[in-house]
PyMOL Python script that loads the backbone (N, CA, C, O; Angstrom):
from pymol import cmd

cmd.read_pdbstr("""\
ATOM      1  N   MET A   1    -125.462  24.338 -17.500  1.00  0.00           N
ATOM      2  CA  MET A   1    -124.375  24.392 -18.316  1.00  0.00           C
ATOM      3  C   MET A   1    -125.461  22.963 -19.233  1.00  0.00           C
ATOM      4  O   MET A   1    -125.086  23.096 -20.398  1.00  0.00           O
ATOM      5  N   SER A   2    -126.203  22.140 -19.227  1.00  0.00           N
ATOM      6  CA  SER A   2    -126.970  21.442 -20.236  1.00  0.00           C
ATOM      7  C   SER A   2    -128.015  22.383 -20.704  1.00  0.00           C
ATOM      8  O   SER A   2    -128.370  22.126 -21.854  1.00  0.00           O
ATOM      9  N   LEU A   3    -128.281  22.832 -20.465  1.00  0.00           N
ATOM     10  CA  LEU A   3    -129.147  24.146 -21.361  1.00  0.00           C
ATOM     11  C   LEU A   3    -128.865  25.044 -22.093  1.00  0.00           C
ATOM     12  O   LEU A   3    -129.591  25.922 -22.558  1.00  0.00           O
ATOM     13  N   LEU A   4    -127.557  24.815 -22.253  1.00  0.00           N
ATOM     14  CA  LEU A   4    -126.837  25.553 -23.146  1.00  0.00           C
ATOM     15  C   LEU A   4    -126.051  24.864 -24.047  1.00  0.00           C
ATOM     16  O   LEU A   4    -125.888  25.236 -25.209  1.00  0.00           O
ATOM     17  N   PHE A   5    -125.432  23.627 -23.441  1.00  0.00           N
ATOM     18  CA  PHE A   5    -124.528  22.887 -24.451  1.00  0.00           C
ATOM     19  C   PHE A   5    -125.406  21.400 -24.394  1.00  0.00           C
ATOM     20  O   PHE A   5    -125.047  20.700 -25.341  1.00  0.00           O
ATOM     21  N   GLY A   6    -126.232  20.869 -23.730  1.00  0.00           N
ATOM     22  CA  GLY A   6    -127.033  19.436 -23.780  1.00  0.00           C
ATOM     23  C   GLY A   6    -127.341  19.318 -25.312  1.00  0.00           C
ATOM     24  O   GLY A   6    -127.368  20.210 -26.160  1.00  0.00           O
ATOM     25  N   ASN A   7    -127.545  18.094 -25.424  1.00  0.00           N
ATOM     26  CA  ASN A   7    -128.287  17.661 -26.790  1.00  0.00           C
ATOM     27  C   ASN A   7    -129.251  18.409 -26.965  1.00  0.00           C
ATOM     28  O   ASN A   7    -129.188  18.941 -28.073  1.00  0.00           O
ATOM     29  N   MET A   8    -130.105  18.694 -26.393  1.00  0.00           N
ATOM     30  CA  MET A   8    -131.742  19.432 -26.523  1.00  0.00           C
ATOM     31  C   MET A   8    -131.296  21.001 -25.908  1.00  0.00           C
ATOM     32  O   MET A   8    -132.186  21.728 -25.468  1.00  0.00           O
ATOM     33  N   GLY A   9    -129.898  21.445 -25.914  1.00  0.00           N
ATOM     34  CA  GLY A   9    -129.547  22.733 -25.441  1.00  0.00           C
ATOM     35  C   GLY A   9    -130.107  23.996 -26.685  1.00  0.00           C
ATOM     36  O   GLY A   9    -130.793  23.822 -27.692  1.00  0.00           O
ATOM     37  N   VAL A  10    -129.574  25.107 -26.197  1.00  0.00           N
ATOM     38  CA  VAL A  10    -129.924  26.117 -27.019  1.00  0.00           C
ATOM     39  C   VAL A  10    -128.796  26.193 -28.368  1.00  0.00           C
ATOM     40  O   VAL A  10    -129.374  26.791 -29.275  1.00  0.00           O
ATOM     41  N   LEU A  11    -127.630  25.858 -28.724  1.00  0.00           N
ATOM     42  CA  LEU A  11    -126.830  25.707 -29.189  1.00  0.00           C
ATOM     43  C   LEU A  11    -127.298  24.400 -30.435  1.00  0.00           C
ATOM     44  O   LEU A  11    -127.218  24.328 -31.661  1.00  0.00           O
ATOM     45  N   SER A  12    -127.636  23.793 -29.704  1.00  0.00           N
ATOM     46  CA  SER A  12    -128.182  22.175 -30.745  1.00  0.00           C
ATOM     47  C   SER A  12    -129.389  22.384 -31.013  1.00  0.00           C
ATOM     48  O   SER A  12    -129.980  21.441 -31.540  1.00  0.00           O
ATOM     49  N   HIS A  13    -130.230  23.760 -30.735  1.00  0.00           N
ATOM     50  CA  HIS A  13    -131.274  24.050 -31.365  1.00  0.00           C
ATOM     51  C   HIS A  13    -131.199  24.761 -32.569  1.00  0.00           C
ATOM     52  O   HIS A  13    -131.878  24.649 -33.589  1.00  0.00           O
ATOM     53  N   ARG A  14    -130.039  25.696 -32.227  1.00  0.00           N
ATOM     54  CA  ARG A  14    -129.903  26.515 -33.339  1.00  0.00           C
ATOM     55  C   ARG A  14    -128.835  25.896 -34.510  1.00  0.00           C
ATOM     56  O   ARG A  14    -128.379  26.641 -35.377  1.00  0.00           O
ATOM     57  N   ARG A  15    -128.659  25.171 -34.475  1.00  0.00           N
ATOM     58  CA  ARG A  15    -127.803  23.856 -35.361  1.00  0.00           C
ATOM     59  C   ARG A  15    -129.244  23.240 -35.872  1.00  0.00           C
ATOM     60  O   ARG A  15    -129.401  23.021 -37.074  1.00  0.00           O
ATOM     61  N   MET A  16    -130.066  23.026 -35.125  1.00  0.00           N
ATOM     62  CA  MET A  16    -131.083  21.717 -36.095  1.00  0.00           C
ATOM     63  C   MET A  16    -131.896  22.984 -36.737  1.00  0.00           C
ATOM     64  O   MET A  16    -132.429  22.824 -37.835  1.00  0.00           O
ATOM     65  N   LEU A  17    -132.000  24.310 -36.027  1.00  0.00           N
ATOM     66  CA  LEU A  17    -132.863  25.000 -36.839  1.00  0.00           C
ATOM     67  C   LEU A  17    -132.182  25.454 -38.179  1.00  0.00           C
ATOM     68  O   LEU A  17    -132.857  25.745 -39.167  1.00  0.00           O
ATOM     69  N   GLN A  18    -130.729  25.502 -38.165  1.00  0.00           N
ATOM     70  CA  GLN A  18    -130.188  26.054 -39.577  1.00  0.00           C
ATOM     71  C   GLN A  18    -130.239  25.092 -40.617  1.00  0.00           C
ATOM     72  O   GLN A  18    -130.466  25.358 -41.798  1.00  0.00           O
ATOM     73  N   VAL A  19    -129.958  23.632 -40.004  1.00  0.00           N
ATOM     74  CA  VAL A  19    -130.027  22.766 -40.818  1.00  0.00           C
ATOM     75  C   VAL A  19    -131.647  22.479 -41.944  1.00  0.00           C
ATOM     76  O   VAL A  19    -131.628  22.270 -43.157  1.00  0.00           O
ATOM     77  N   TYR A  20    -133.019  22.571 -40.956  1.00  0.00           N
ATOM     78  CA  TYR A  20    -134.153  22.775 -41.345  1.00  0.00           C
ATOM     79  C   TYR A  20    -134.000  23.642 -42.150  1.00  0.00           C
ATOM     80  O   TYR A  20    -134.294  23.208 -43.264  1.00  0.00           O
ATOM     81  N   ARG A  21    -133.495  25.291 -42.189  1.00  0.00           N
ATOM     82  CA  ARG A  21    -134.134  26.035 -42.889  1.00  0.00           C
ATOM     83  C   ARG A  21    -133.650  25.784 -44.470  1.00  0.00           C
ATOM     84  O   ARG A  21    -134.329  25.940 -45.485  1.00  0.00           O
ATOM     85  N   ASP A  22    -131.936  25.244 -44.329  1.00  0.00           N
ATOM     86  CA  ASP A  22    -131.351  24.804 -45.428  1.00  0.00           C
ATOM     87  C   ASP A  22    -131.829  23.849 -46.197  1.00  0.00           C
ATOM     88  O   ASP A  22    -131.618  23.883 -47.409  1.00  0.00           O
ATOM     89  N   LEU A  23    -132.569  22.818 -45.601  1.00  0.00           N
ATOM     90  CA  LEU A  23    -133.683  21.579 -46.092  1.00  0.00           C
ATOM     91  C   LEU A  23    -134.594  22.148 -47.043  1.00  0.00           C
ATOM     92  O   LEU A  23    -134.801  21.851 -48.219  1.00  0.00           O
ATOM     93  N   GLU A  24    -135.255  23.302 -46.068  1.00  0.00           N
ATOM     94  CA  GLU A  24    -136.106  24.060 -47.023  1.00  0.00           C
ATOM     95  C   GLU A  24    -136.279  24.785 -48.363  1.00  0.00           C
ATOM     96  O   GLU A  24    -137.094  24.953 -49.270  1.00  0.00           O
ATOM     97  N   ILE A  25    -134.978  25.135 -47.945  1.00  0.00           N
ATOM     98  CA  ILE A  25    -134.618  25.971 -49.502  1.00  0.00           C
ATOM     99  C   ILE A  25    -134.211  24.744 -50.648  1.00  0.00           C
ATOM    100  O   ILE A  25    -134.667  24.797 -51.790  1.00  0.00           O
ATOM    101  N   GLU A  26    -133.396  23.755 -50.248  1.00  0.00           N
ATOM    102  CA  GLU A  26    -133.057  22.713 -51.004  1.00  0.00           C
ATOM    103  C   GLU A  26    -134.459  21.914 -51.357  1.00  0.00           C
ATOM    104  O   GLU A  26    -134.408  21.133 -52.307  1.00  0.00           O
ATOM    105  N   ARG A  27    -135.543  22.043 -50.743  1.00  0.00           N
ATOM    106  CA  ARG A  27    -136.857  21.260 -51.013  1.00  0.00           C
ATOM    107  C   ARG A  27    -137.717  22.340 -52.087  1.00  0.00           C
ATOM    108  O   ARG A  27    -138.382  21.883 -53.017  1.00  0.00           O
ATOM    109  N   ALA A  28    -137.606  23.836 -51.820  1.00  0.00           N
ATOM    110  CA  ALA A  28    -138.057  24.699 -52.895  1.00  0.00           C
ATOM    111  C   ALA A  28    -137.339  24.164 -54.170  1.00  0.00           C
ATOM    112  O   ALA A  28    -137.992  23.537 -55.004  1.00  0.00           O
ATOM    113  N   LYS A  29    -136.040  24.392 -54.333  1.00  0.00           N
ATOM    114  CA  LYS A  29    -135.332  24.334 -55.481  1.00  0.00           C
ATOM    115  C   LYS A  29    -135.715  23.147 -55.848  1.00  0.00           C
ATOM    116  O   LYS A  29    -135.564  23.094 -57.069  1.00  0.00           O
ATOM    117  N   LEU A  30    -136.144  22.133 -55.437  1.00  0.00           N
ATOM    118  CA  LEU A  30    -136.277  20.529 -55.874  1.00  0.00           C
ATOM    119  C   LEU A  30    -137.797  20.887 -56.511  1.00  0.00           C
ATOM    120  O   LEU A  30    -137.986  20.664 -57.707  1.00  0.00           O
ATOM    121  N   ILE A  31    -138.812  21.416 -55.726  1.00  0.00           N
ATOM    122  CA  ILE A  31    -139.876  21.840 -56.399  1.00  0.00           C
ATOM    123  C   ILE A  31    -140.219  21.981 -57.851  1.00  0.00           C
ATOM    124  O   ILE A  31    -140.962  21.365 -58.616  1.00  0.00           O
ATOM    125  N   ASN A  32    -139.207  23.277 -57.988  1.00  0.00           N
ATOM    126  CA  ASN A  32    -139.008  24.171 -59.160  1.00  0.00           C
ATOM    127  C   ASN A  32    -138.756  23.158 -59.780  1.00  0.00           C
ATOM    128  O   ASN A  32    -139.729  22.580 -60.265  1.00  0.00           O
ATOM    129  N   GLU A  33    -137.421  22.576 -59.996  1.00  0.00           N
ATOM    130  CA  GLU A  33    -137.304  21.628 -60.811  1.00  0.00           C
ATOM    131  C   GLU A  33    -137.799  20.669 -61.151  1.00  0.00           C
ATOM    132  O   GLU A  33    -137.361  20.139 -62.171  1.00  0.00           O
ATOM    133  N   ASN A  34    -138.792  20.125 -60.511  1.00  0.00           N
ATOM    134  CA  ASN A  34    -140.077  19.142 -60.876  1.00  0.00           C
ATOM    135  C   ASN A  34    -141.215  19.954 -61.574  1.00  0.00           C
ATOM    136  O   ASN A  34    -142.193  19.564 -62.213  1.00  0.00           O
ATOM    137  N   SER A  35    -140.824  21.074 -61.285  1.00  0.00           N
ATOM    138  CA  SER A  35    -142.095  21.470 -62.127  1.00  0.00           C
ATOM    139  C   SER A  35    -141.834  21.469 -63.580  1.00  0.00           C
ATOM    140  O   SER A  35    -142.628  21.058 -64.427  1.00  0.00           O
ATOM    141  N   ARG A  36    -140.438  22.054 -63.849  1.00  0.00           N
ATOM    142  CA  ARG A  36    -139.845  22.656 -65.279  1.00  0.00           C
ATOM    143  C   ARG A  36    -139.603  21.626 -65.425  1.00  0.00           C
ATOM    144  O   ARG A  36    -139.216  21.569 -66.592  1.00  0.00           O
ATOM    145  N   LEU A  37    -139.540  20.304 -64.840  1.00  0.00           N
ATOM    146  CA  LEU A  37    -139.016  19.196 -65.748  1.00  0.00           C
ATOM    147  C   LEU A  37    -140.633  18.542 -66.420  1.00  0.00           C
ATOM    148  O   LEU A  37    -140.785  18.156 -67.579  1.00  0.00           O
ATOM    149  N   ARG A  38    -141.714  18.561 -65.331  1.00  0.00           N
ATOM    150  CA  ARG A  38    -143.017  18.448 -65.975  1.00  0.00           C
ATOM    151  C   ARG A  38    -143.244  19.134 -67.133  1.00  0.00           C
ATOM    152  O   ARG A  38    -143.957  18.517 -67.924  1.00  0.00           O
ATOM    153  N   GLN A  39    -142.869  20.211 -67.491  1.00  0.00           N
ATOM    154  CA  GLN A  39    -143.328  20.920 -68.215  1.00  0.00           C
ATOM    155  C   GLN A  39    -142.563  20.853 -69.594  1.00  0.00           C
ATOM    156  O   GLN A  39    -142.922  20.998 -70.763  1.00  0.00           O
ATOM    157  N   GLU A  40    -141.588  20.628 -69.095  1.00  0.00           N
ATOM    158  CA  GLU A  40    -140.872  19.903 -70.512  1.00  0.00           C
ATOM    159  C   GLU A  40    -141.078  18.666 -70.826  1.00  0.00           C
ATOM    160  O   GLU A  40    -141.069  18.551 -72.051  1.00  0.00           O
ATOM    161  N   VAL A  41    -141.296  17.495 -70.188  1.00  0.00           N
ATOM    162  CA  VAL A  41    -142.336  16.444 -70.384  1.00  0.00           C
ATOM    163  C   VAL A  41    -143.507  16.833 -71.505  1.00  0.00           C
ATOM    164  O   VAL A  41    -143.806  16.489 -72.648  1.00  0.00           O
ATOM    165  N   GLN A  42    -144.041  17.857 -70.381  1.00  0.00           N
ATOM    166  CA  GLN A  42    -145.426  17.812 -71.716  1.00  0.00           C
ATOM    167  C   GLN A  42    -145.138  18.448 -72.946  1.00  0.00           C
ATOM    168  O   GLN A  42    -145.844  18.125 -73.901  1.00  0.00           O
ATOM    169  N   SER A  43    -144.225  19.305 -73.124  1.00  0.00           N
ATOM    170  CA  SER A  43    -144.087  19.781 -74.412  1.00  0.00           C
ATOM    171  C   SER A  43    -143.372  18.725 -75.270  1.00  0.00           C
ATOM    172  O   SER A  43    -143.971  18.552 -76.332  1.00  0.00           O
ATOM    173  N   LEU A  44    -142.548  18.158 -75.165  1.00  0.00           N
ATOM    174  CA  LEU A  44    -141.935  17.018 -75.635  1.00  0.00           C
ATOM    175  C   LEU A  44    -143.122  16.102 -76.206  1.00  0.00           C
ATOM    176  O   LEU A  44    -143.077  15.801 -77.399  1.00  0.00           O
ATOM    177  N   ARG A  45    -144.227  15.627 -75.374  1.00  0.00           N
ATOM    178  CA  ARG A  45    -145.681  14.852 -75.874  1.00  0.00           C
ATOM    179  C   ARG A  45    -146.295  15.711 -76.771  1.00  0.00           C
ATOM    180  O   ARG A  45    -146.760  15.139 -77.757  1.00  0.00           O
ATOM    181  N   GLY A  46    -146.443  16.962 -76.723  1.00  0.00           N
ATOM    182  CA  GLY A  46    -147.165  17.454 -77.592  1.00  0.00           C
ATOM    183  C   GLY A  46    -146.400  18.408 -78.866  1.00  0.00           C
ATOM    184  O   GLY A  46    -147.086  19.267 -79.421  1.00  0.00           O
ATOM    185  N   ASP A  47    -145.055  18.217 -79.256  1.00  0.00           N
ATOM    186  CA  ASP A  47    -144.200  18.912 -80.327  1.00  0.00           C
ATOM    187  C   ASP A  47    -143.473  17.809 -80.689  1.00  0.00           C
ATOM    188  O   ASP A  47    -142.750  17.265 -79.855  1.00  0.00           O
ATOM    189  N   SER A  48    -143.580  17.299 -82.086  1.00  0.00           N
ATOM    190  CA  SER A  48    -143.146  15.878 -82.312  1.00  0.00           C
ATOM    191  C   SER A  48    -141.819  16.677 -82.809  1.00  0.00           C
ATOM    192  O   SER A  48    -140.730  16.123 -82.655  1.00  0.00           O
ATOM    193  N   ASP A  49    -141.889  18.054 -83.440  1.00  0.00           N
ATOM    194  CA  ASP A  49    -140.957  18.544 -84.610  1.00  0.00           C
ATOM    195  C   ASP A  49    -140.050  19.287 -83.365  1.00  0.00           C
ATOM    196  O   ASP A  49    -138.932  19.543 -83.812  1.00  0.00           O
ATOM    197  N   LEU A  50    -140.205  19.753 -81.799  1.00  0.00           N
ATOM    198  CA  LEU A  50    -139.202  19.828 -80.845  1.00  0.00           C
ATOM    199  C   LEU A  50    -138.633  18.287 -80.208  1.00  0.00           C
ATOM    200  O   LEU A  50    -137.510  18.244 -79.708  1.00  0.00           O
ATOM    201  N   LEU A  51    -139.345  17.268 -80.262  1.00  0.00           N
ATOM    202  CA  LEU A  51    -139.070  16.338 -79.924  1.00  0.00           C
ATOM    203  C   LEU A  51    -137.523  15.577 -81.190  1.00  0.00           C
ATOM    204  O   LEU A  51    -136.375  15.280 -80.861  1.00  0.00           O
ATOM    205  N   GLU A  52    -138.037  15.512 -82.274  1.00  0.00           N
ATOM    206  CA  GLU A  52    -137.170  15.438 -83.293  1.00  0.00           C
ATOM    207  C   GLU A  52    -135.986  15.907 -83.222  1.00  0.00           C
ATOM    208  O   GLU A  52    -134.994  15.188 -83.348  1.00  0.00           O
ATOM    209  N   ARG A  53    -135.922  17.470 -82.961  1.00  0.00           N
ATOM    210  CA  ARG A  53    -134.660  18.349 -83.011  1.00  0.00           C
ATOM    211  C   ARG A  53    -133.820  18.012 -81.923  1.00  0.00           C
ATOM    212  O   ARG A  53    -132.618  17.779 -82.046  1.00  0.00           O
ATOM    213  N   LEU A  54    -134.493  17.985 -80.786  1.00  0.00           N
ATOM    214  CA  LEU A  54    -133.559  16.950 -79.472  1.00  0.00           C
ATOM    215  C   LEU A  54    -132.834  15.813 -79.849  1.00  0.00           C
ATOM    216  O   LEU A  54    -131.605  15.879 -79.800  1.00  0.00           O
ATOM    217  N   ALA A  55    -133.445  14.661 -80.261  1.00  0.00           N
ATOM    218  CA  ALA A  55    -133.474  13.862 -80.630  1.00  0.00           C
ATOM    219  C   ALA A  55    -132.083  13.865 -81.661  1.00  0.00           C
ATOM    220  O   ALA A  55    -131.241  12.973 -81.561  1.00  0.00           O
ATOM    221  N   ARG A  56    -131.961  14.948 -82.627  1.00  0.00           N
ATOM    222  CA  ARG A  56    -131.155  14.874 -83.242  1.00  0.00           C
ATOM    223  C   ARG A  56    -130.123  15.379 -82.996  1.00  0.00           C
ATOM    224  O   ARG A  56    -129.094  14.888 -83.459  1.00  0.00           O
ATOM    225  N   GLU A  57    -130.076  16.869 -81.942  1.00  0.00           N
ATOM    226  CA  GLU A  57    -129.236  17.363 -81.237  1.00  0.00           C
ATOM    227  C   GLU A  57    -128.311  16.879 -80.488  1.00  0.00           C
ATOM    228  O   GLU A  57    -127.117  17.176 -80.535  1.00  0.00           O
ATOM    229  N   ARG A  58    -129.022  15.834 -79.508  1.00  0.00           N
ATOM    230  CA  ARG A  58    -128.328  14.981 -78.255  1.00  0.00           C
ATOM    231  C   ARG A  58    -127.886  13.656 -78.511  1.00  0.00           C
ATOM    232  O   ARG A  58    -126.939  13.055 -78.003  1.00  0.00           O
ATOM    233  N   LEU A  59    -128.875  13.207 -79.550  1.00  0.00           N
ATOM    234  CA  LEU A  59    -128.220  11.965 -79.535  1.00  0.00           C
ATOM    235  C   LEU A  59    -128.332  11.585 -80.905  1.00  0.00           C
ATOM    236  O   LEU A  59    -128.721  10.551 -81.448  1.00  0.00           O
ATOM    237  N   GLY A  60    -127.957  12.520 -81.273  1.00  0.00           N
ATOM    238  CA  GLY A  60    -127.077  12.397 -82.689  1.00  0.00           C
ATOM    239  C   GLY A  60    -127.801  11.209 -83.960  1.00  0.00           C
ATOM    240  O   GLY A  60    -127.303  10.552 -84.875  1.00  0.00           O
ATOM    241  N   MET A  61    -129.236  11.384 -83.407  1.00  0.00           N
ATOM    242  CA  MET A  61    -129.815  10.440 -84.270  1.00  0.00           C
ATOM    243  C   MET A  61    -130.089  11.039 -85.700  1.00  0.00           C
ATOM    244  O   MET A  61    -129.839  12.244 -85.702  1.00  0.00           O
ATOM    245  N   SER A  62    -130.629  10.458 -87.204  1.00  0.00           N
ATOM    246  CA  SER A  62    -131.013  10.942 -88.230  1.00  0.00           C
ATOM    247  C   SER A  62    -131.866  10.113 -89.263  1.00  0.00           C
ATOM    248  O   SER A  62    -131.638   8.904 -89.274  1.00  0.00           O
ATOM    249  N   ARG A  63    -132.683  10.528 -90.011  1.00  0.00           N
ATOM    250  CA  ARG A  63    -133.506   9.529 -90.664  1.00  0.00           C
ATOM    251  C   ARG A  63    -133.123   9.057 -91.541  1.00  0.00           C
ATOM    252  O   ARG A  63    -132.333   9.761 -92.168  1.00  0.00           O
ATOM    253  N   PRO A  64    -133.412   7.629 -92.134  1.00  0.00           N
ATOM    254  CA  PRO A  64    -133.009   6.941 -92.572  1.00  0.00           C
ATOM    255  C   PRO A  64    -132.642   7.895 -94.374  1.00  0.00           C
ATOM    256  O   PRO A  64    -133.329   8.681 -95.026  1.00  0.00           O
ATOM    257  N   GLY A  65    -131.101   7.228 -94.630  1.00  0.00           N
ATOM    258  CA  GLY A  65    -130.721   7.463 -96.017  1.00  0.00           C
ATOM    259  C   GLY A  65    -129.957   9.277 -95.753  1.00  0.00           C
ATOM    260  O   GLY A  65    -129.501  10.010 -96.631  1.00  0.00           O
ATOM    261  N   GLU A  66    -130.067   9.567 -94.166  1.00  0.00           N
ATOM    262  CA  GLU A  66    -129.776  11.086 -94.056  1.00  0.00           C
ATOM    263  C   GLU A  66    -127.859  10.534 -93.714  1.00  0.00           C
ATOM    264  O   GLU A  66    -127.613   9.341 -93.532  1.00  0.00           O
ATOM    265  N   THR A  67    -126.692  11.637 -93.684  1.00  0.00           N
ATOM    266  CA  THR A  67    -125.591  11.514 -93.379  1.00  0.00           C
ATOM    267  C   THR A  67    -125.479  12.624 -92.546  1.00  0.00           C
ATOM    268  O   THR A  67    -125.974  13.732 -92.750  1.00  0.00           O
ATOM    269  N   ILE A  68    -124.605  12.169 -91.319  1.00  0.00           N
ATOM    270  CA  ILE A  68    -124.832  13.059 -90.430  1.00  0.00           C
ATOM    271  C   ILE A  68    -123.030  13.921 -90.839  1.00  0.00           C
ATOM    272  O   ILE A  68    -122.358  13.403 -91.731  1.00  0.00           O
ATOM    273  N   TYR A  69    -122.493  15.142 -90.114  1.00  0.00           N
ATOM    274  CA  TYR A  69    -121.528  15.500 -90.790  1.00  0.00           C
ATOM    275  C   TYR A  69    -121.071  16.543 -89.153  1.00  0.00           C
ATOM    276  O   TYR A  69    -121.801  17.373 -88.612  1.00  0.00           O
ATOM    277  N   ARG A  70    -119.727  16.135 -88.730  1.00  0.00           N
ATOM    278  CA  ARG A  70    -119.824  16.803 -87.399  1.00  0.00           C
ATOM    279  C   ARG A  70    -118.591  17.570 -87.960  1.00  0.00           C
ATOM    280  O   ARG A  70    -118.010  16.934 -88.839  1.00  0.00           O
ATOM    281  N   PHE A  71    -118.049  18.789 -87.664  1.00  0.00           N
ATOM    282  CA  PHE A  71    -116.929  19.287 -87.842  1.00  0.00           C
ATOM    283  C   PHE A  71    -117.072  20.125 -85.767  1.00  0.00           C
ATOM    284  O   PHE A  71    -117.802  20.594 -84.894  1.00  0.00           O
ATOM    285  N   TYR A  72    -115.107  19.553 -86.353  1.00  0.00           N
ATOM    286  CA  TYR A  72    -114.419  19.863 -84.716  1.00  0.00           C
ATOM    287  C   TYR A  72    -113.539  21.077 -84.824  1.00  0.00           C
ATOM    288  O   TYR A  72    -113.088  21.275 -85.952  1.00  0.00           O
ATOM    289  N   LYS A  73    -113.246  21.818 -84.007  1.00  0.00           N
ATOM    290  CA  LYS A  73    -112.481  22.931 -84.249  1.00  0.00           C
ATOM    291  C   LYS A  73    -111.381  22.310 -83.363  1.00  0.00           C
ATOM    292  O   LYS A  73    -111.636  21.679 -82.337  1.00  0.00           O
ATOM    293  N   LYS A  74    -109.965  22.569 -83.905  1.00  0.00           N
ATOM    294  CA  LYS A  74    -108.967  22.215 -83.750  1.00  0.00           C
ATOM    295  C   LYS A  74    -108.560  23.458 -82.623  1.00  0.00           C
ATOM    296  O   LYS A  74    -108.886  24.643 -82.691  1.00  0.00           O
ATOM    297  N   PRO A  75    -107.820  22.842 -81.673  1.00  0.00           N
ATOM    298  CA  PRO A  75    -107.531  23.717 -80.774  1.00  0.00           C
ATOM    299  C   PRO A  75    -106.484  24.537 -81.256  1.00  0.00           C
ATOM    300  O   PRO A  75    -105.673  23.875 -81.904  1.00  0.00           O
ATOM    301  N   ARG A  76    -106.104  26.207 -81.141  1.00  0.00           N
ATOM    302  CA  ARG A  76    -105.117  26.310 -81.308  1.00  0.00           C
ATOM    303  C   ARG A  76    -104.108  25.902 -80.650  1.00  0.00           C
ATOM    304  O   ARG A  76    -104.322  24.897 -79.971  1.00  0.00           O
ATOM    305  N   PRO A  77    -102.704  26.489 -80.602  1.00  0.00           N
ATOM    306  CA  PRO A  77    -101.725  26.479 -80.165  1.00  0.00           C
ATOM    307  C   PRO A  77    -101.221  27.911 -79.318  1.00  0.00           C
ATOM    308  O   PRO A  77    -101.088  29.015 -79.846  1.00  0.00           O
ATOM    309  N   ASP A  78    -100.988  27.590 -77.899  1.00  0.00           N
ATOM    310  CA  ASP A  78    -100.698  28.811 -77.515  1.00  0.00           C
ATOM    311  C   ASP A  78     -99.455  29.315 -77.347  1.00  0.00           C
ATOM    312  O   ASP A  78     -99.306  30.482 -76.982  1.00  0.00           O
TER     313      ASP A  78
END
""", "prot")
cmd.dss("prot")
cmd.show_as("cartoon", "prot")
cmd.util.cbc("prot")
cmd.orient("prot")
């Protein structure tokens, strides 16, 4: 019975194997994301126009003397 249901039994081994596979999938996703982020950092370091555009879009930054206008859509009544 312990061969099947024990701490080191077949069922426990299958569960551990599935956890291992899930972790390997997650690891692969994280490696890909890390690679993508490294490329993005390289792009930002080498392209000042891209860096400026992102600072304007994401952070709402502007040059001295510029005025930023934001337009918001009014929600339509249903």
